N, C-alpha and C positions, 0 to 999 in steps of 0.2 A: 447651302451648297455653294461651292466656288463656281462663279459663272463660266470660267474657262473650262472646267471639267464637265459642267452640265452641257456646254456647247459640244464637247466631244461626244457625249452620250447622244444628243439630238442628231448629230451628223453621222453617227455610226450605228444607230439602232436598226435592227433588222426585224423587230416585231414591236407592237405598240407597248409603251410604258406609261404609267400614270404616276404623277408627282402629288404628294400630299402636303398640306400646310404651306401652300405657295404664298409668299408674301412679297409681291413685286413693287410695293410702295406706290400703288396706284390710288388716287384719291377716292375712286368709286368703292374701294374696299372699306372705306371709313363711313360709307353711307348705307342707308337701307334702299331697297329697290324703289319704294315709293318716293324717297328723297331724290334718287337719281332721275326718275321719270319727271318729277316736278321741276328739276333743274332744266330738263329738256323743254318742257311745256312753258316754262317762264320765258324762254327765249323764242320758241316757235309758238306764237300765239295761234296760228292756224293748225288745223288737223293735218295729219300726214297719211299718205295712202298705204295702208296695210294690204298685203296680198293674203288671200285666204281661200278655203275650199270646204266642202262638206266634210263632216267628221265620218260620214259613210263613204266607202269607196267601192269601185267596181273591180273588174278583173285586171285592168291596167294600173300601173303606178299613177299617182296623181301628179302628172307632169305640170310644169308651170303654165302651159297654155290653157289648162283647165281652170286656173285660179281667176278670181275676180277681185276687184279692189274695193276697200271700204275705208272711208275717211274716219280716222280716230285720233284722239289725243293719246300721247304716249302713256299717260297715266291710266288709261282705260285697260291696258294690258294687265295691270296689277289687280284689277277688280275681279276677284275670283267669282263673285256672284254673276258677273257678265257671262261667264263661261260655264256656269253650273247647268248641266243638262243642255249645253249649247249644241246647235246644229252645224256649227262652223268653227274652224280654227283660223287664227290670223298670225301673220308674220311680217316683220319689218327687218329683213335680213340680207346678208351678202352685200353689205354697203360699206364703203370706206369711212374711216373715222373722221375724215375731213367734213363729213356731213353733220357731225355732232357739234353742239356748242362747246366752247372751251371748258366749262365746268364738268361736262360729261366725259371729257377725254383727258382731263388734267393728269399729267404725269405718266400717261400710258406709253410705254415702250417695252422692248424685250431685252433690256440690259441684263436683268437678273438671270436670263437664260444664256447669256454670253453673246448677245447680239445688240449692243447699244446703238448701232446704226439703224436698227429697225424702229422707226418712229412714225413713218407715214404709210407704209405699205401694210396696213393693219385693217382688218375687217371686223364689223360687229354683227351679231345675230340676236334678235329679240323676238320672242314669240309666245303665244299661249300654249296651253296643253294641247298636244297632238299636232302642233306645227312640226313639219318634218321635211327632210331632204331625201328624195328617192335614192336607193343604193347606187353608188358610183365609185369610181376611183379617179384621183387627180393625176393627170398625165405628167405634170411637172412637180419637181421638188418634194419636200417633206413639210409637215404641218405641225404647228404648235397651237394648242387650244387651251385657253384659260377660262374657267367657269367663274363668273362673278356672282350672279344671283340665280336661284332656282336650280332645278336638276334636269339633266339631259342624258338620255340613254344612247349609248354608242354600241352598235353591233358591227364588228369588224371581221373581215375574212382576208386571208393572204392572197397575193397576186395570182397564184396558181389555182385558186378555188374555181370549181367548175360552174361558175355562174355564166349566164348568157349575155355577152356584151352586145350593146346596140348603140348606133350613132344617130338614131332618131328618137327623141329630139337631139339635134346637133348643138353642141356647145363646145367651143374650142377649150381645151384643157380638162374636160370632163368626159369620161366614158361611163354611161349608165348601164344597168343590167335590166334584162327583161323581167326578172323575178320581182314580184310585188310583196315587199315586206310589210307594208302598212295595212293592207286589207286583202290578204291572200285568200283565193277561192278554196285552196286546199293545201295540205302539207306536202303533197307528193312532189311538187316542184323543188322542194328543199332537201329531199332525201339524199341527193348527190353531194351536198355540202354540210350535212348535219354534224360531221365530226371535225369540221374546220372553223367553227364559229367562236370568236372571242367577244367578250361583252364587259362593259363597264358603265356604271351610272356616275356621271360627273356631278359632283356637288360643289358648292361655293368653296373656293380655296384650293381646288384641285386643277391640275393641268394634265393634258394628254399629248403624247408624242405619237404622231401617225407617220410611219415610214413611207417611202415612195411606193405608189401604186397599190396600196392596201385598199380593198373595198371597204366602204363604210355606209351604213344606214343610220341616220341620226334623227332622234325624235325627242321633242320637248315634253317632259312629264308634268310640268307646271309652269306658270309664267317664269321666264328665264332670260338671262342675258349672258353672252360670252363673247370674248374677243379671240381672234386668231391671226396668224400670219403664215404664209407659205414661203419657205426659203428656197430660192432657186439654186440648183446644184450644177456643178460642172458636167455631170453626166446627162443633163437635160437635152443636150444637142440632138440626140437621136429622137427624143420625143418631139422636139421642136420641128424636126424635119417631117416626122410622121404626121403631126397635126397640120403642118402646112400643106402636105399632099392631100390629106383628107379635106381640108378647107377648099382647095382648088377643085377637087372632085365635086364637092357640094355646090360650089359656085357655078360650075358647068351644068350640073344636073338641075339646078334651080333657076337657071337663066330663062327668063320669059314666063315663069309660072305666075299665076294670079296670087295676090297677097294672101288670100284666105287659105290657099293650098300651102304656100310657103310657111305660114304661121304654124302649120301642123308638122312641119319637117324641122324647122329651126327653132331653138329655144328663144323665148321672148327677150332674154337678156343678151342675146348674141347679135352683134352688129355685123351681119354677114351681107355685104354688098355684092351685087352681081353685075355691076357696071364694067365696061371695058377697062377703065382706069384702075378699078379695084382689083380686077383679075390680074392685070399686068403687074400691079404692085405685089400681089401674092407670089407671082412667078419670080419677081426680082428678089424677094425675101428668101424664097426657096433656093434660088441659085447661089445666093450669098451663103446660106447655111451649108449647102453641099460643098461649096468651095472651102469653107472652114474645115469641114470634115475631111475632105480629100487631102488637104495640106496640113492637117492636124494643127490648125492655128488656134491660139487662145482668143476667144471672142473679146472684143473691146467694147462691149455694149452694156448698158444697164438693163436689169438690175445686177448687182454683184452676184456672182455665182460662187458657191462654196464648195470646197472639196468634200468628199464623203467616203465612207468605208476605208479610211486610212489606218484605223486601229486593228491590230490583230484580235482574234476572238478572246485570247487570254487577257490582253490589256483591257478590253471592253468589260469583261466579266469582273476584273479587279475593281474597275470604277463602280460598277453596279453594287458590288459587295461593300465597297467603302461607304456608299450612301443608301444602303438597304433599308434604313429606317424611313427614308423619305421618298424613295422611288422603287416601284415594283412593276414587273411585267403584268400586262393585262391578262387575266385568266381566261383559259379556254372553257367554253360552256360544255357541261355534260349534255349528251344527246337528249335526255329527258327534259332538261331545263329549256333547251332550245325549242323542243316540241311544245312545251307549255307556253312559251312566248308567242310562237306562231299561231297556236290554237286560240290564244287570247285575242290576237290581232284579227283572226278570222271572224270574230264577232262583229267587226266593222264592215264586213263584206255585204254588199247589197247588189244583187244582180241587175236591179233596175238602173244602176249607174254604169253598166257595161258600155253603153254607147257614148258616155261623156267624152271620151277621147276624140270623137268625131262630131261633136256638137256644132251645129250650124252648117254642116256640109250636106249636099244632096247625095243620093246613092252613087251617082257617077263620080262625084268629087271624092267620096269616101273610098271608092275603088281605086281611084288614081293615087290617093295618099297611101293606101296600103301597098299598092304596087311599087310606088316610088320609094317607100320606106324599106321594102325588101331589097330593092336595087342599091340603095345607099348602104345598107348594112353589109351587103356582099362586097361592094366596091371598097368599103372602108375597113374590111377585116384586116387584122394585123398582118397576116402573111401576104395578103394582096398588096397592101401599102408598102411592105418591106420589099416585095418584088419590084414594084415601081421605083422605089428608092435605089435598089441595086442597079437597075437599068440606067437610071439617070446618073448615078455615080460613075458608071463605066462609059457613059456616052462621050464625055470630053477627053477620055484617055485614048480613044482610037485615033 
C-alpha cells in the first residue's frame, strides 16, 4: 500500500480496520520470538520486573493496583511450560521502545503507515497468555497496533456503547469501564451492549487501526509481542481540557490523603502530584488550553497534531475499495458469539477474589475508598466536566 494513502485511511477511519500481510521492514520480523528475547537478555543480564496477577479474578476488573511484580528474564515469557496450568499471568508492557536494546528495536518506525516521523513515540507490549488490559478508551488520538509475535484478542465497542465509564482508578488519557470482561460474574451486565461488539484476533503480520475513543478490551492468547503508537490529533484540544479539569479535581480530592488510600484511587503508572506547585502548574496548563480554544489558536506544542476526518465518505470508501485485498473493517460479533466469549471468561470468576480490590485496607479505609471513588466518578462525569469547562470559557469574557 502507498504510505500516503494508508495515512489517509488511518486519519479518517470511523471504525476499526485490520491490515493483513503488513511488512514494515522491521528487523524483528526476521527473527523468531525466542531470538528476539535472547537479544534482549544478552544485553540485559539482570532480570526485569514483570507485572502479573492471578489467572482467577473477582467481580472487579484486575486493576493495576492488584498486580504484583516478579523478576524474570525476557526469554521466560516464551517458555510455554512455565505457564502450563499457571496460576498467574505476567506482562512487561506499556513501555517506550527506548527501554529496548538496539537489536530489539532496529528499524522500528511507522513510515510504511505514512508517518516516517514516528520513531520514538512508540510503545511495546509483551505478555503471557491471559495478560490483559481492562476495557477502556483512550481520550487522545487514534491508535495503530502492529502484531509481531503471538496472538492477541481485541474486543472493541463504539464510543456511544452503553458501558459504564469510571475514573477510578484514575489515569490521564484513559477512561476505564466498570464492566469486567476478564472474569465476569454474569452475562447480564453485557446485555445492553451485546449488539455493538466488534472482535478481531491479531496474528503476526497484522495491524489494527483503532479510531478515537473506541472502547477496547485486549487479551493475550499466547506469549506475544506487539508495538503501537498513538497519533495526536488536532481535535484533541477538547479532550486535553477535559483531562486537565479531571486531573485538577483529582488533585484537590486526593490532597492530604494517606498513600495507601491514594494508591486505590490513582493508577500506579500515573504520576499525580498533589503539591501546591503541581496544582498550580495544572491550572496554568488549563488556562493556556482554554485561551487556545477561546481564540481558536493553532497550538505550537509537541507532539505534532494531525488533521483528521478531512475525507468525504465517498473518498474514504474509494480508498478502502482500492486496497480491499489488504485492509478490511473489523467484523461485528453475532450476539451468540459474544455470549460464548463472555461465558468462557466467566470460568475464571472466583468469588473469593472479590475483596482483592481493597487488599491491605481496614474496613474504615475500604469505606473511605468506596465513598471517594463514587465522588470522583460523579465529579469527573463527562457532562459535569463539560459544564465546568463552559463556565471557565465564559469567565474571562465578562
